[in-house]
C-alpha positions in Angstrom: 44.1 125.4 -192.1 43.3 129.1 -191.8 39.5 128.3 -192.3 36.8 130.5 -190.2 34.3 128.6 -188.0 31.8 129.9 -186.2 31.0 129.6 -182.0 30.0 125.8 -182.4 33.0 125.1 -184.9 35.3 126.7 -182.7 34.2 124.9 -179.5 34.5 121.8 -181.5 38.1 122.3 -182.6 39.1 123.4 -179.0 37.6 120.1 -177.5 39.5 118.2 -180.2 42.6 119.9 -179.4 42.3 119.4 -175.8 41.0 115.9 -175.5 42.6 115.3 -171.9 41.1 118.3 -170.1 37.6 117.4 -171.9 37.6 113.7 -170.8 38.8 114.9 -167.1 35.9 117.5 -166.7 33.4 114.7 -167.7 34.8 111.9 -165.6 34.7 114.4 -162.8 30.9 115.0 -163.6 30.3 111.5 -164.1 31.8 110.4 -160.7 30.6 113.6 -159.0 26.7 112.4 -159.9 27.2 108.8 -160.3 27.9 108.6 -156.4 24.3 109.4 -156.0 22.9 107.4 -158.8 22.2 104.2 -157.0 20.3 105.8 -154.5 18.0 107.8 -156.6 15.2 104.8 -157.4 14.4 104.7 -153.4 14.3 108.3 -153.3 11.9 109.2 -156.0 8.0 109.7 -155.4 5.5 107.1 -156.3 2.5 109.7 -155.6 2.1 113.1 -157.0 -1.0 112.4 -159.5 -2.9 115.4 -158.2 -4.1 118.8 -159.1 -2.0 121.3 -157.2 -4.3 123.8 -155.2 -7.7 121.8 -156.1 -10.3 121.3 -153.8 -9.9 117.7 -153.3 -6.2 118.6 -152.2 -7.5 120.8 -149.7 -10.1 118.4 -148.3 -6.7 115.8 -148.0 -4.9 118.5 -146.1 -8.0 119.4 -143.7 -8.7 115.8 -143.3 -5.2 114.6 -142.4 -5.3 117.5 -139.7 -8.5 117.2 -138.3 -9.3 113.5 -138.7 -6.1 111.2 -137.7 -4.9 111.0 -141.5 -8.2 109.3 -142.8 -7.8 110.9 -145.7 -6.9 109.2 -149.3 -3.4 108.7 -148.4 -4.6 106.3 -145.4 -3.9 102.6 -145.8 -6.7 100.4 -146.2 -5.9 96.7 -145.4 -8.5 94.0 -146.3 -8.9 90.8 -144.2 -10.8 88.4 -145.9 -11.9 84.8 -146.5 -14.0 82.6 -148.4 -14.8 80.0 -145.5 -14.2 81.8 -141.9 -16.0 84.7 -141.0 -15.4 87.8 -138.3 -16.2 85.4 -135.6 -13.9 82.9 -136.2 -10.4 82.7 -134.2 -8.4 83.0 -137.1 -10.1 85.6 -138.8 -9.9 87.6 -135.4 -6.3 86.7 -135.2 -5.7 88.2 -138.6 -7.1 91.4 -137.8 -5.3 91.6 -134.5 -2.0 90.6 -135.8 -2.5 93.3 -139.1 -3.4 96.1 -136.5 -0.3 95.8 -134.6 2.0 95.7 -137.8 0.1 98.8 -139.1 0.5 100.6 -135.4 4.3 99.7 -135.5 4.6 102.1 -138.7 5.9 105.4 -137.5 4.0 107.0 -140.2 0.5 105.6 -139.0 -1.3 107.8 -136.9 -4.3 105.8 -136.0 -5.7 102.0 -136.5 -9.1 101.8 -137.1 -10.7 98.3 -136.5 -13.4 96.9 -138.5 -16.8 98.4 -137.8 -19.9 96.6 -138.1 -22.4 98.3 -140.8 -19.3 100.3 -142.4 -16.4 98.3 -142.9 -17.4 94.7 -141.9 -19.4 93.2 -144.5 -23.0 91.7 -144.1 -21.8 88.1 -144.6 -18.8 88.7 -142.2 -16.3 87.2 -144.7 -14.7 90.5 -145.5 -13.6 93.4 -143.1 -11.4 96.6 -143.6 -9.1 98.0 -141.2 -7.8 101.9 -141.9 -4.3 103.3 -141.1 -4.4 107.1 -141.0 -1.8 108.8 -142.9 0.7 110.8 -140.5 2.8 111.6 -143.5 2.6 113.3 -147.1 1.1 110.9 -149.6 4.5 110.3 -151.1 5.7 109.0 -147.8 2.8 106.8 -147.5 3.4 105.0 -150.8 7.0 104.3 -149.2 5.2 102.7 -146.1 3.0 100.6 -148.1 5.8 99.7 -149.9 7.5 98.5 -146.3 4.4 97.1 -145.1 3.1 94.8 -147.7 5.9 91.7 -146.8 5.0 92.6 -142.9 1.2 91.7 -143.8 1.9 88.8 -145.8 2.6 87.3 -142.1 -0.6 88.0 -140.6 -2.4 85.6 -143.1 -3.2 82.1 -141.6 -6.0 79.4 -141.9 -7.2 80.6 -145.3 -7.6 84.3 -144.3 -6.0 86.9 -146.6 -4.5 90.1 -146.0 -4.6 92.6 -148.5 -2.8 96.0 -148.4 -5.0 98.3 -150.8 -6.4 102.0 -151.1 -4.7 104.8 -153.1 -1.2 104.3 -151.3 -1.2 100.5 -151.7 -2.2 100.7 -155.2 0.7 103.0 -156.3 2.9 100.9 -154.6 2.2 97.8 -156.1 1.7 99.8 -159.9 5.2 101.4 -159.0 7.0 98.3 -158.2 5.4 96.3 -161.3 6.3 99.3 -163.6 9.9 99.4 -162.2 10.3 95.6 -163.0 8.8 96.2 -166.5 11.3 98.9 -167.3 14.0 96.5 -166.2 12.9 94.1 -168.8 12.5 96.5 -171.2 15.9 97.5 -170.9 17.5 94.1 -171.0 15.8 94.0 -174.3 16.4 97.3 -175.9 20.2 97.4 -175.4 21.3 94.6 -177.5 18.6 95.4 -180.1 19.8 98.9 -180.0 23.5 97.9 -180.6 22.7 95.6 -183.5 20.8 98.3 -185.4 23.8 101.0 -184.7 26.2 98.7 -185.9 24.4 98.5 -189.2 23.4 102.3 -189.4 27.1 103.3 -188.4 28.6 100.2 -190.1 31.6 100.2 -187.5 31.6 98.8 -184.0 33.9 101.8 -182.7 31.4 104.6 -184.2 28.3 102.6 -183.0 29.6 102.5 -179.5 29.9 106.4 -179.2 26.0 106.9 -178.8 26.1 104.4 -176.0 28.9 106.1 -174.5 26.6 109.5 -174.6 23.4 107.4 -173.0 25.4 106.2 -170.0 27.2 109.1 -169.5 23.7 111.0 -169.6 21.9 108.4 -167.7 24.4 108.4 -164.8 24.3 112.4 -164.4 20.9 112.8 -164.6 20.1 109.9 -162.3 22.7 111.4 -159.6 21.1 115.0 -160.2 17.4 113.5 -159.7 18.5 112.2 -156.6 19.9 115.6 -155.3 17.0 117.2 -156.7 15.0 114.9 -154.2 16.5 116.5 -151.4 14.8 119.6 -152.1 11.2 118.7 -153.8 9.2 115.3 -154.7 10.3 114.1 -158.0 8.2 111.2 -159.4 9.5 107.9 -160.3 8.3 108.4 -163.6 10.8 111.1 -164.3 13.6 108.5 -164.6 11.9 106.2 -166.6 11.0 109.0 -169.2 14.5 110.1 -168.5 16.2 106.6 -169.4 14.2 106.8 -172.9 15.1 110.3 -173.7 18.5 109.7 -173.1 18.9 106.7 -175.0 16.6 108.1 -178.0 18.4 111.5 -178.2 22.0 110.3 -177.7 21.8 107.9 -180.5 20.1 110.6 -182.7 22.5 113.4 -181.9 25.6 110.9 -182.1 24.2 109.5 -185.5 24.0 113.3 -187.0 27.4 114.1 -185.8 29.3 111.1 -186.5 28.0 110.6 -190.0 29.0 114.4 -190.9 32.2 113.9 -189.1 33.0 110.9 -191.6 31.8 112.5 -194.5 34.1 115.7 -193.7 37.3 113.7 -192.6 37.0 111.1 -195.2 35.7 113.0 -198.3 38.7 116.0 -197.9 42.2 116.5 -196.9 41.0 118.0 -193.5 42.4 117.3 -190.5 40.5 115.3 -187.6 40.6 118.5 -185.7 39.4 121.0 -188.8 36.9 117.7 -189.4 35.6 118.1 -186.2 35.2 122.2 -186.5 33.2 122.0 -189.8 31.2 119.1 -188.5 30.2 121.0 -185.1 29.4 124.4 -187.4 27.2 122.3 -189.5 25.4 119.2 -187.9 26.3 120.5 -184.3 24.4 123.5 -184.9 21.4 121.5 -186.0 22.0 119.1 -182.7 21.8 122.4 -180.8 18.7 124.0 -182.0 17.0 120.5 -181.8 18.0 120.1 -178.2 16.7 123.5 -177.4 13.2 122.8 -179.2 12.9 119.6 -176.9 13.5 121.5 -174.0 11.2 123.9 -175.2 8.4 121.6 -175.6 9.2 119.9 -172.1 9.0 123.3 -170.6 5.6 123.8 -171.7 4.6 120.8 -169.5 5.4 122.7 -166.6 2.1 124.8 -166.9 0.4 121.7 -165.7 0.2 122.6 -162.1 0.7 118.9 -161.0 3.9 117.4 -158.8 4.2 114.3 -161.0 3.6 116.1 -164.3 6.1 119.0 -163.5 9.0 116.4 -162.0 8.4 114.1 -165.2 9.2 117.1 -167.3 12.4 117.9 -165.2 13.8 114.5 -165.3 13.5 114.6 -169.4 14.7 117.9 -169.3 17.7 117.0 -167.0 18.7 114.1 -169.4 18.6 115.9 -172.5 20.8 118.7 -171.2 23.1 116.5 -169.9 23.0 114.4 -173.6 23.1 117.9 -175.3 26.3 118.9 -173.5 28.3 115.6 -173.8 27.2 115.7 -177.3 28.8 119.4 -178.0 31.6 118.6 -176.1 32.9 115.3 -175.4 31.7 113.7 -178.6 33.7 116.2 -180.8 36.6 115.7 -178.7 36.4 111.7 -178.8 36.1 111.9 -182.6 39.2 114.5 -182.7 40.9 111.8 -180.9 40.0 109.0 -182.9 40.1 110.5 -186.4 40.3 108.0 -189.0 40.1 105.0 -186.3 36.4 106.2 -186.1 36.0 103.3 -188.7 37.5 100.7 -186.8 36.1 97.6 -186.9 34.0 98.3 -189.4 31.7 95.8 -191.7 32.8 94.6 -195.1 30.4 96.6 -196.8 31.1 100.0 -195.6 32.6 102.8 -197.3 34.5 105.3 -195.7 33.2 109.1 -196.2 29.7 108.0 -197.2 27.9 111.3 -196.1 25.6 111.3 -199.1 23.3 108.5 -199.3 22.9 107.3 -203.3 20.0 105.5 -202.3 18.2 108.3 -200.7 19.1 110.7 -203.4 17.4 108.4 -206.1 14.5 108.3 -203.5 14.5 112.2 -203.6 14.8 112.4 -207.2 11.4 110.0 -207.5 9.7 112.3 -205.0 10.7 115.4 -207.2 9.2 113.8 -210.4 5.9 112.5 -208.9 5.3 115.0 -205.9 1.6 114.4 -205.7 1.2 110.8 -206.1 3.4 109.9 -203.1 2.2 113.0 -201.1 -1.1 111.9 -201.7 -0.6 108.3 -200.6 1.1 109.5 -197.3 -1.4 112.1 -196.7 -4.0 109.7 -197.0 -2.4 106.9 -194.7 -2.2 109.8 -192.2 -5.7 111.3 -192.4 -7.1 107.7 -192.3 -5.1 107.1 -188.9 -6.0 110.3 -187.5 -10.0 109.8 -188.0 -10.3 107.9 -185.0 -8.9 110.3 -182.8 -12.0 112.1 -182.6 -13.7 109.5 -180.8 -10.8 109.2 -178.2 -12.1 109.1 -174.4 -9.8 109.7 -171.5 -9.8 108.9 -167.9 -7.5 108.5 -164.9 -5.9 105.2 -164.7 -8.4 102.5 -163.1 -7.3 99.3 -161.0 -6.7 97.6 -164.3 -3.3 99.3 -164.3 -2.3 97.0 -161.6 -1.4 93.4 -162.2 -3.9 91.0 -160.9 -2.2 89.1 -158.9 -1.1 92.3 -156.7 -2.5 92.8 -153.4 -4.3 96.3 -154.0 -6.2 94.7 -157.0 -7.2 91.8 -154.9 -8.1 93.8 -152.3 -10.3 96.3 -154.4 -12.1 93.4 -155.9 -13.0 91.8 -152.2 -14.3 95.3 -151.2 -16.4 95.9 -154.2 -18.2 92.2 -153.9 -18.7 92.9 -150.0 -19.7 96.6 -150.2 -20.7 97.5 -153.7 -19.0 98.8 -156.8 -18.3 102.3 -155.8 -16.9 101.2 -152.0 -13.0 101.4 -153.2 -13.7 104.7 -154.3 -15.7 106.7 -151.2 -15.9 110.4 -151.4 -15.1 112.1 -148.2 -16.9 115.3 -147.5 -15.3 117.6 -144.7 -18.0 120.4 -143.6 -18.9 122.3 -140.3 -20.3 120.5 -137.6 -23.5 122.5 -138.0 -24.0 121.6 -141.6 -23.3 117.9 -141.1 -26.7 116.9 -141.3 -27.7 119.1 -144.4 -24.8 117.8 -145.9 -25.6 114.2 -145.5 -28.9 114.5 -146.3 -28.0 116.3 -149.6 -25.5 113.5 -150.3 -28.4 110.4 -149.6 -30.7 112.4 -152.2 -27.9 112.4 -155.0 -28.9 109.6 -157.7 -24.9 108.7 -157.7 -24.8 108.2 -154.1 -25.0 104.4 -153.0 -24.4 104.9 -149.2 -23.9 107.8 -146.7 -21.9 106.9 -143.3 -22.6 108.7 -140.2 -20.8 112.2 -139.7 -17.4 111.8 -137.8 -16.4 114.6 -135.2 -13.0 116.0 -135.6 -11.0 119.2 -134.6 -11.9 122.9 -135.2 -15.6 122.0 -135.3 -15.2 120.0 -138.5 -17.2 116.9 -139.5 -16.1 114.0 -142.0 -18.7 112.1 -143.8 -18.0 108.9 -145.9 -20.0 109.1 -149.2 -20.1 105.5 -151.3 -20.5 106.2 -154.9 -23.2 104.3 -157.0 -20.5 103.5 -159.6 -17.2 102.0 -160.1 -14.7 104.5 -159.4 -13.2 104.8 -162.9 -16.8 105.2 -164.4 -17.5 108.7 -165.5 -20.5 108.9 -163.7 -18.4 109.5 -160.2 -17.0 112.8 -161.6 -20.4 113.8 -162.3 -21.3 112.9 -158.9 -18.3 115.1 -157.4 -19.3 118.1 -159.3 -23.5 117.8 -158.2 -22.2 117.4 -154.7 -19.9 120.6 -154.7 -22.9 122.5 -156.3 -25.2 121.4 -153.9 -23.5 121.3 -150.5 -23.4 124.1 -148.1 -20.8 126.7 -148.5 -17.4 126.0 -146.7 -17.8 122.3 -147.5 -15.4 120.3 -149.6 -15.3 117.2 -151.7 -12.2 115.0 -151.4 -11.2 111.2 -151.4 -9.0 109.7 -154.1 -11.8 109.6 -156.8 -12.1 113.5 -156.4 -8.4 113.9 -156.7 -8.2 112.0 -159.9 -11.4 113.8 -161.2 -10.0 117.2 -160.3 -6.6 116.2 -161.9 -8.5 115.1 -165.2 -10.4 118.1 -165.4 -7.2 120.2 -165.2 -5.5 118.3 -167.8 -8.6 118.8 -170.2 -8.3 122.7 -169.4 -4.7 123.0 -169.7 -3.8 120.3 -172.9 -4.9 123.0 -175.6 -2.8 126.0 -173.9 0.2 123.4 -173.6 0.1 122.3 -177.2 -0.4 126.0 -178.4 2.5 126.8 -176.6 4.7 124.2 -177.5 3.8 125.0 -181.5 4.3 128.5 -181.0 7.5 128.5 -179.4 8.8 125.5 -182.0 7.7 127.4 -185.0 9.7 130.8 -183.3 12.9 128.4 -183.0 12.6 126.7 -186.7 12.3 130.5 -188.0 15.4 131.6 -186.2 17.5 128.4 -187.5 15.9 128.5 -190.9 15.3 132.1 -191.9 12.4 130.9 -193.5 8.7 131.6 -192.1 6.9 129.3 -194.7 8.5 126.2 -194.1 9.0 126.7 -190.5 5.2 127.1 -190.3 5.1 123.7 -192.6 7.4 122.0 -190.4 5.5 122.5 -187.1 2.1 121.9 -188.7 2.7 118.7 -190.1 3.9 117.5 -187.0 0.5 117.3 -186.2 -0.4 114.7 -188.8 1.9 112.1 -186.8 0.7 113.0 -183.8 -3.0 112.5 -184.6 -2.5 109.3 -186.6 -0.6 108.1 -183.4 -3.3 108.9 -181.0 -5.8 107.4 -183.5 -3.9 104.1 -183.3 -4.0 104.6 -179.4 -7.9 104.8 -179.7 -8.0 101.9 -181.6 -5.7 100.0 -179.6 -6.1 101.0 -175.8 -9.6 102.1 -176.0 -11.5 99.7 -178.2 -8.8 97.0 -177.2 -7.8 95.9 -180.8 -4.7 93.7 -180.2 -5.2 93.8 -176.7 -4.7 89.9 -176.1 -1.3 90.0 -178.5 0.0 93.0 -176.2 -1.2 91.5 -172.7 -3.3 94.2 -171.3 -6.9 94.5 -170.3 -8.7 97.4 -171.9 -9.6 100.3 -169.9 -11.9 101.3 -172.4 -10.2 104.9 -172.6 -6.6 106.3 -172.6 -5.0 107.7 -169.4 -5.8 111.1 -169.2 -2.1 112.4 -168.8 -1.6 110.4 -172.3 -2.5 113.6 -174.7 -0.4 116.3 -173.0 2.6 114.7 -172.1 3.0 112.3 -175.2 2.1 115.4 -177.4 5.0 117.0 -176.0 7.4 114.1 -176.4 6.0 113.3 -179.8 6.4 117.0 -180.9 9.9 117.0 -179.3 10.9 114.3 -181.1 9.4 114.7 -184.5 11.2 118.1 -184.3 14.2 116.5 -184.3 13.9 114.9 -187.6 12.4 118.1 -188.9 15.9 120.2 -187.9 18.0 117.2 -189.3 16.5 117.4 -192.7 15.6 121.1 -193.2 18.7 122.0 -191.7 20.8 120.0 -194.4 18.2 121.3 -197.0 18.9 125.1 -195.9 22.7 124.4 -196.0 22.1 123.2 -199.7 20.1 126.3 -200.5 22.4 128.8 -199.3 25.1 126.9 -201.4 23.0 127.0 -204.5 20.0 128.8 -204.5 18.5 125.7 -206.2 15.2 124.3 -204.9 16.1 121.0 -206.7 19.2 120.9 -205.0 18.4 122.1 -201.6 15.5 119.1 -201.6 17.4 116.4 -203.0 20.7 117.1 -201.4 19.2 117.6 -198.1 17.4 114.5 -198.1 20.3 112.5 -199.6 22.4 113.6 -196.7 19.9 113.3 -194.0 17.9 110.5 -195.0 19.6 107.8 -193.9 20.4 109.4 -190.4 16.9 109.9 -190.2 16.1 106.3 -191.1 18.6 104.6 -188.9 17.6 107.3 -185.7 14.0 106.3 -186.4 14.7 102.6 -186.6 16.4 102.6 -183.3 14.0 104.7 -181.5 10.7 102.4 -182.7 12.7 99.2 -181.8 13.4 100.8 -178.5 9.9 102.2 -177.6 7.9 98.9 -179.0 10.0 97.3 -176.5 8.6 99.0 -173.4 5.0 97.8 -174.5 6.4 94.0 -174.2 5.9 93.8 -170.3 4.5 95.2 -167.4 1.3 97.1 -166.6 -0.8 99.1 -169.0 0.6 102.9 -168.8 4.4 101.7 -170.1 2.6 100.0 -172.9 0.6 103.0 -173.9 3.8 104.9 -173.8 5.8 102.6 -176.0 3.1 101.7 -178.3 2.1 105.7 -178.9 5.8 107.0 -179.0 6.6 103.9 -181.3 3.7 104.7 -183.8 4.5 108.3 -183.8 8.1 108.1 -184.8 7.6 105.3 -187.2 4.8 107.7 -189.0 6.6 110.7 -188.7 10.1 109.5 -189.9 8.9 107.5 -192.7 5.8 109.0 -193.9 6.0 112.8 -192.9 10.1 113.8 -192.9 10.7 111.0 -195.7 7.8 111.9 -197.7 5.8 114.3 -197.1 7.9 117.2 -195.9 10.1 116.7 -199.1 7.0 116.8 -201.4 6.1 119.8 -199.7 9.6 121.3 -200.4 9.3 120.2 -204.0 5.8 122.3 -204.3 7.0 125.2 -202.7 10.2 125.5 -204.6 11.8 129.0 -204.0 9.1 130.0 -201.7 10.0 127.7 -199.0 13.1 129.7 -198.6 11.6 133.3 -198.8 12.1 135.6 -196.4 10.3 139.2 -195.9 12.6 141.9 -195.4 11.5 142.9 -192.3 12.3 139.8 -190.7 15.4 139.8 -192.2 16.2 142.7 -189.9 15.1 141.5 -186.7 16.4 137.7 -186.9 20.4 136.6 -186.1 21.8 135.5 -189.0 22.1 131.7 -189.0 23.8 129.4 -191.3 24.4 125.7 -191.4 27.7 125.7 -193.1 30.9 127.1 -191.8 
């Protein structure tokens, strides 16, 4: 058939007619990266939650250099007994054995024994051993991983030994998080397959998204491992890569496969030409959607923090592989399968159902009563958004660690023995000449409970340990850090794990509006190029804020107020983790733009053919509604499985993303956006002459 296709259509036809070549190329990619994939989990870093270039990071580096690594990355071992005291043989033996184990670790520079008045409690039931960090924060978390079991052997005679501090906490959290992710994956895969089977109606077709997902995950894992040889990449990068590979693999495959079935069974096209037509239409929408996702995540790179940048990088890598496989491997497989794509179909499935009669009827209902349906959807979204104005954020507290883990047990023991602020000691590094003045200023601060005697170090430096009066997660400690920085002699620095959290939280507060603004502007530009219609492009971007606001409003009620905490199995911190707004906004916006592109590209295709506003709205929803509905159903199921187990941050991630997708797909894309298309009429597709001259000619039809 001599039909003229665009670049993507020609690419699709090429892959469909060169099946073996495409498959061999992807097998090579899978094997090349798959060799490294099993090693990724042990290579990824466990820390990196810091503000690059901040005072607290500079203080940590100076302390590591001049004070034998006794910085925030140092290991803290708590020896405790309810019965025995520091003078008892069993207690002494536990301290000696723990110290020996710590000293044997190659990443430990110095072991500091418990000191009276500093690290031995007044009642003698609790003592703290410190081990200096001889490597960076990520390596010290790995050391904590290795030391936990060894230190268990030091326990005897009712004396417990617990590894805590920032490195110990991240070690325990990452382990709990890894276990939770494994459980969630085991639940999500069968649930996903069942939903896909109903969405596609055929076991063969339902397997195609899983093929893309597995391939994307293997390639992503291998590439992330290779990336760790050059830079530190957070373990969270793999978690998010998994979620996005699964979510987008399903989204893209649904859109492509359903369009292919409609093209193949609804006409006399050959499988190769059906693939070409599919890629010229649905393939173009997938490409724009993928670029939107990548742009949204690129904006997160504006946050200068290793953890944030590597998490965004991990997702971008997985999206790039999924997108590449969707545009090359999937059309090749579809061309090879041809009519067999409907093999092992459910009894009620009809081949070639591209236009959904049910969604066409729903669109007609919206067309007749747009204000009634639009008002209800808008009222629900606004009502859920209102709580967001009282949303509080903070850096993760010890409550994100399971109650039975050593770092949380040790944390509680230190608080009981030395006061609420003891686990989050601030570290002032100053000159020896200014040490006395700095200590006096710290003692006079209302937020300080105790100030230790200055320690002398190299290069005429002095280190002063300051115990805050409040729990490390209390906002008052951040205010104490700011006051000390304003009052201390010039050249002094305030560090410590709490100061690092405070600096990162301040950075996030400053960068979040910028990131959100960049994402929205770039999203608008991309939609403008794709749709050639500035009004509906702006609307598509702006109403994405509604679902996002509603999702964070629900997050405020659940995670800040604790509504449903018993049912979900978590202890409320009284706030949402500070990294949530910027990172989840980027993720929610990326997913919501997925559905926007699917709906509006289909509507634009109908508008280009008919120039009839009714046909554009009804036809667009009839042809994309089922895909959006099915894809959202799978995503919600996948995201909510991550809320069922494990520590608090994965629950936040699962609930917020799940609620956002639920609201965005079912209220925004399937109600509010079609209603706006109805109300705007032909003006939705208006393109001013000046823009017509500068925009590339993009059409969602062959």
